[in-house]
C-alpha positions, 0 to 999 in steps of 0.5 A: 500500500502506498504511503498516501493510502496508509495515511488516508486509511488512518484518517478514515478510521479515525473519522469513523471512530469519531463518528461512533463516539459522537453517535454514542453520546447523542441524546435520545431522551431529554425532558423536564419534570416539575413537582412541588408542595404547598401548605397554607395555614390560616389560623387566628387566636383572639383575632391575631396570628401567632408565632407558635406551633404549640410544641409540634416540632418537639413531639408534643402535639400532632395537630394541623396547627403548624405555623407556615401561612404560605409555604411553597416548594417547587422541584424542577428536574432536568433528565437526559439519557444518551445513546450509550446509556449514560444519564444525567439529572439536574435537580433544583428545589426552591422554597419560600415561607417555611416556618413563616407565621405572618399573614403577609399582603401582596405589597411587592417587597413584603418581607421585612424580617429575615426568616423564611425567605425564598431559598434554594434548598437543593441544587445538584447533578447526578450522573449514572450509566457510565460504563467504567463505573457500572450500570447500577452506579451513579455519582452526585455532587451539590446541595441536597437533602439525602435520604430523608424520612419524617414521622407521619403525624409529627411531620418531623424529619428524623433521618436526613443529611442536609448540606453540600457534598458529593456521593456515590450510590450503587447496588451490592447483592441487589440492594442499594448501597451508598457513601457520601460526604456532606458538609454544613455550617452551623447556623450561628456561625453563618449569622455571626460570621467567622470563625466558621464552625463547619460540620462534616458527615460521612454517610454510609447506607445500605437499603432494601435488605429483604427479610420476608415480611419487609425490608431493612435499611441501615444507616451509619454516620460519622460526624466531625465539627470544627471550631469547637473544643476537643471534647466536642469535635466528633460523634457517630450515629446509626439506625436500622429501619424496617419498611413493612405492612401495617404490623401484619395488616393491610397498609404500610409502616416504617419503624426505626431505632437510632443511636446518637453520640456527640455531634450526632446526638440529634437522633443519630442520623439527622445531620445539618446545620442544627447538629452539634454536641459534646462527649456528654451528649448521647441519645436513643430514638425510636419511632414507628408510624404508618397507615392502616386500611380498615375498610373502603371508607376507614383508614387509620394513621398512627405514630409512636415516637420516643426520644431520650438522653442516655446521658445528656441531650441538647444540654439537658440531663435525663431528657425524655420525650414521647408521643402517641398519636392516632388519626382515624379518617372516614371517607364520606364520598370521593370529595369529602373526608372526615378526620379525628386526631388525638395525641398524648405527649410527655416530656421531663428531665432532671430538675433545672434543665434549661432553667426549668423547675417546679411544674415546668420540669415535667409536661403532659400534653393532650391534643384533640382535633376534628377536621373535614377535608374537601378534596379531589380524592378522599384517600388518606393522602388525597391532595389537593385539599382544603381542610377546616379544623378545630384543635384543642390542646390541654396541658397538665399545668400552666407552666407546661402550657407556657412552654408551648405558647399558651399563656395564662391558661392550661388549654387553648382552642385553635380554629383554622383552615389548612390548604395543601397540595403536592404534585 
């Protein structure tokens, strides 16, 4: 073969290879998904709005009386799949008004305080299907909520890693396995400036282990904290979660037990800018919740949660909290559901914790609520819905009532209308 022919053949081969490579990366699927959530709660006490949730974030009540008057959340996802099997996800979650209790008018620049502003809660990229990583493996980087779980009636997230980081997820023995490093700055250091106190969580998780009557999820987190003394610079937490039917009956349930030490004192696997603790911080956490399908018309939601110090928790010795809550739901027709919620909660600690003495050392709170949900689908989770409700809260004494925002009385009745949608 002549020299010019050899060169021509090489060029042709190179071009062919380039064409094949280009074809392999061609986009064969491309699109946007939009999801979201909104919660609008209108409630008045003596003609005024109030900035209290009556202890709900602390497992003391389980009613509909959360204080967000205009919480809105949008999740926008860009999904792309290429000819060679590689896929990408760009995820953005924006939120406004979470925790806001003011009834703002639409006057333009309405926000005069710095709470509950418009925020980007998540923004990350995930890549999967890369040949040298394996079809079941993906990698991600950015800001996200990683592996969140919340109680059904308390609404409290007990498992999550909220912050900025990167991770890898794959399959091991047919189950989901992952490792991630997530960082978060302590809220106080963000507001006050340097020196920053940065937290780092090393997350290990293994999910979906079949045990015959359900599946088990395993989480382990090792956390470190900068800007603190040597007795408060690390900690670890672990949890085991059972996903199953409603305790052998028709429905579903999630049951978890978690342990936290040091920086991981907050339910062991609940990591974010709120984390922190010293060598004396040690806790145990148990929760079980779910929905029972009783009949075509009746459903029952329930939650039992226990959270206690093994030494100290949030600086309080012998702190103990638990709540028992149920919510029977009756489907009148496709567009009307009646709900009844009842909860009993208890909190106590060593005399003097957080400055509490006397009647404030121990609290017993009962919450009773009636509601009618007008909806397009009267299932327990049928949304969107508009739900008028009346919630009555009774404390064992005035000191306990004052802790959850009830003044000069042992009880309070809240009337409200709650609107909610997720899509």
